[in-house]
C-alpha positions as CSV (number, residue, x, y, z in Angstrom):
1,X,19.8,-70.6,7.8
2,X,18.5,-67.6,6.2
3,X,15.4,-68.3,6.6
4,X,15.2,-69.8,10.1
5,X,16.5,-65.7,10.7
6,X,13.8,-64.5,8.2
7,X,11.2,-66.8,9.6
8,X,12.3,-66.2,13.5
9,X,12.1,-62.1,13.2
10,X,8.5,-62.9,11.5
11,X,7.5,-64.7,14.2
12,X,8.7,-61.9,16.7
13,X,7.0,-59.1,14.9
14,X,3.8,-60.6,14.7
15,X,3.9,-61.1,18.4
16,X,5.2,-58.0,19.2
17,X,1.8,-56.7,17.1
18,X,-0.6,-59.3,18.0
19,X,0.5,-58.5,21.9
20,X,1.5,-55.0,23.1
21,X,3.1,-54.8,26.0
22,X,1.6,-53.6,28.7
23,X,4.1,-50.8,29.5
24,X,3.7,-49.4,25.6
25,X,2.4,-45.8,26.0
26,X,-1.1,-45.3,24.5
27,X,0.4,-42.8,21.6
28,X,2.0,-46.3,20.9
29,X,-0.9,-48.0,20.1
30,X,-2.2,-45.5,17.3
31,X,-1.4,-45.2,13.8
32,X,-1.7,-41.9,11.7
33,X,-5.3,-40.5,12.1
34,X,-7.3,-44.0,12.4
35,X,-9.0,-45.1,14.9
36,X,-8.0,-48.9,16.3
37,X,-9.6,-51.2,18.0
38,X,-7.5,-53.2,20.3
39,X,-8.4,-56.6,22.0
40,X,-6.4,-57.3,25.5
41,X,-6.2,-60.5,27.3
42,X,-6.9,-61.1,30.6
43,X,-9.6,-62.3,32.8
44,X,-12.4,-60.8,30.4
45,X,-11.9,-59.9,27.0
46,X,-12.9,-55.9,26.6
47,X,-12.6,-53.7,23.5
48,X,-11.5,-50.3,23.7
49,X,-11.3,-47.7,21.0
50,X,-8.7,-45.2,21.1
51,X,-8.8,-42.2,19.1
52,X,-5.9,-39.8,18.0
53,X,-6.6,-35.8,18.4
54,X,-5.1,-33.6,15.3
55,X,-3.2,-30.5,16.0
56,X,-4.3,-27.7,14.1
57,X,-1.6,-25.4,13.4
58,X,-2.6,-22.0,13.8
59,X,-1.6,-19.2,11.1
60,X,1.1,-16.4,12.6
61,X,0.2,-13.1,12.3
62,X,3.1,-10.5,11.9
63,X,2.3,-7.1,13.7
64,X,4.2,-4.3,12.1
65,X,6.4,-2.6,14.1
66,X,5.2,0.8,13.7
67,X,1.6,1.8,12.7
68,X,1.6,5.2,10.4
69,X,-2.0,7.5,11.0
70,X,-2.9,10.0,8.4
71,X,-5.2,12.3,9.6
72,X,-7.0,14.4,6.6
73,X,-8.2,17.5,7.7
74,X,-10.7,19.5,5.6
75,X,-9.4,21.8,3.0
76,X,-10.8,25.6,4.1
77,X,-11.4,27.7,1.6
78,X,-10.4,30.7,2.8
79,X,-10.8,34.0,1.0
80,X,-7.6,35.0,-0.8
81,X,-7.8,38.4,-2.0
82,X,-6.2,39.8,-5.7
83,X,-4.7,42.7,-6.9
84,X,-4.6,42.6,-10.7
85,X,-3.5,46.4,-12.0
86,X,-4.1,44.8,-15.5
87,X,-8.1,43.1,-15.6
88,X,-8.9,43.9,-19.1
89,X,-5.1,42.3,-20.3
90,X,-5.9,39.1,-18.8
91,X,-7.3,37.3,-15.9
92,X,-5.7,35.0,-13.4
93,X,-7.2,32.8,-10.9
94,X,-5.1,30.5,-8.0
95,X,-5.9,27.1,-8.7
96,X,-3.8,25.3,-6.1
97,X,-0.8,25.9,-3.4
98,X,-0.2,22.4,-2.2
99,X,3.7,21.8,0.1
100,X,5.3,18.6,-0.2
101,X,6.4,18.0,4.0
102,X,9.1,15.4,3.1
103,X,10.7,17.7,0.4
104,X,9.9,20.7,2.5
105,X,8.6,22.8,-1.3
106,X,5.6,24.3,-2.1
107,X,3.9,24.1,-5.8
108,X,1.0,26.4,-6.9
109,X,-1.2,26.9,-10.0
110,X,-2.4,29.4,-11.8
111,X,-4.8,29.8,-14.6
112,X,-3.6,32.9,-16.9
113,X,-6.6,33.7,-19.4
114,X,-5.0,36.3,-22.2
115,X,-8.4,38.8,-22.8
116,X,-5.7,40.1,-25.3
117,X,-4.9,39.5,-29.0
118,X,-2.9,36.0,-29.6
119,X,0.2,36.7,-28.1
120,X,3.3,35.1,-26.0
121,X,3.5,36.4,-22.2
122,X,6.1,36.5,-19.9
123,X,5.4,35.3,-16.4
124,X,8.6,36.1,-14.6
125,X,9.9,37.7,-11.1
126,X,7.6,35.4,-9.2
127,X,8.1,36.0,-5.6
128,X,6.3,34.6,-2.3
129,X,6.7,36.3,1.6
130,X,5.6,33.9,3.7
131,X,4.9,34.8,7.6
132,X,8.2,34.6,9.0
133,X,9.7,37.6,6.7
134,X,11.5,35.0,4.2
135,X,11.2,35.8,0.5
136,X,10.9,32.5,-1.6
137,X,11.4,32.8,-5.4
138,X,10.2,30.6,-8.3
139,X,11.7,30.2,-12.1
140,X,10.4,32.3,-14.8
141,X,8.3,31.0,-17.9
142,X,6.7,32.0,-21.0
143,X,3.4,30.8,-23.1
144,X,1.9,31.3,-26.3
145,X,-1.8,32.2,-25.4
146,X,-5.0,32.5,-27.6
147,X,-7.9,34.9,-27.1
148,X,-10.1,34.0,-24.3
149,X,-8.6,30.3,-23.7
150,X,-7.2,29.8,-20.2
151,X,-3.4,28.4,-19.7
152,X,-2.6,26.5,-16.6
153,X,1.0,27.4,-15.3
154,X,2.1,25.3,-12.8
155,X,5.4,27.0,-10.4
156,X,8.1,25.4,-7.8
157,X,9.2,26.8,-5.2
158,X,12.3,24.7,-4.3
159,X,14.1,26.9,-1.2
160,X,13.4,24.9,1.8
161,X,10.3,26.1,3.5
162,X,9.4,24.1,6.7
163,X,5.5,23.1,7.1
164,X,6.1,23.1,11.0
165,X,6.5,26.8,10.7
166,X,5.0,28.7,7.3
167,X,1.1,27.8,6.8
168,X,0.4,30.2,4.5
169,X,2.2,33.3,2.4
170,X,1.4,36.6,3.3
171,X,1.8,37.4,-0.5
172,X,2.5,35.6,-3.7
173,X,3.7,38.3,-6.1
174,X,3.3,37.3,-10.0
175,X,4.7,39.3,-13.1
176,X,3.3,38.9,-16.1
177,X,4.5,40.9,-19.1
178,X,4.2,44.9,-17.7
179,X,1.7,43.6,-14.9
180,X,1.6,42.9,-11.6
181,X,-0.4,40.4,-10.2
182,X,-0.6,39.8,-6.2
183,X,-2.4,37.3,-4.2
184,X,-2.7,37.9,-0.2
185,X,-3.3,35.5,2.7
186,X,-2.6,32.4,0.1
187,X,-3.1,29.1,2.4
188,X,-1.0,26.0,2.1
189,X,-1.9,22.9,2.1
190,X,0.4,20.7,3.1
191,X,1.1,16.7,2.5
């Protein structure tokens, strides 16, 4: 009994494969991506070639929601006036004044060269006067120096300085030992 059912199913299956129904869709006649040749029995036999098109997936490109455009402005070296009442004791050069607009703070660097005998110098009473009349101060420091060897010192002005309102310091005053060095018209390079 089982063999008769199996033979019957095989016969039906082979008949379906050999003689497809006329109402079958064209995609039902194709298998995978291979080209099939079908022969249909009507009054005249003919050969028909069917090709299945491959669909190519296009890559998905995600667009960023917000674009940040950074515009760099060239740094212009402006003439900074320096008043050093003790040129025979030490030389002071302002290296950079950089502002961090996110943290609203300013960092400035000075190069101090001791022209006297080896000694320890005290840098204190650091004040910056902005163009709005505010006075901002930094902490004092102490340095061991050698004769004619420059020492770089960095100071941070941690008070809130608004980059939209303050673009330069009218005066930057540094007291070194018993001399007060003053820089005038100091531009701030905001980042």
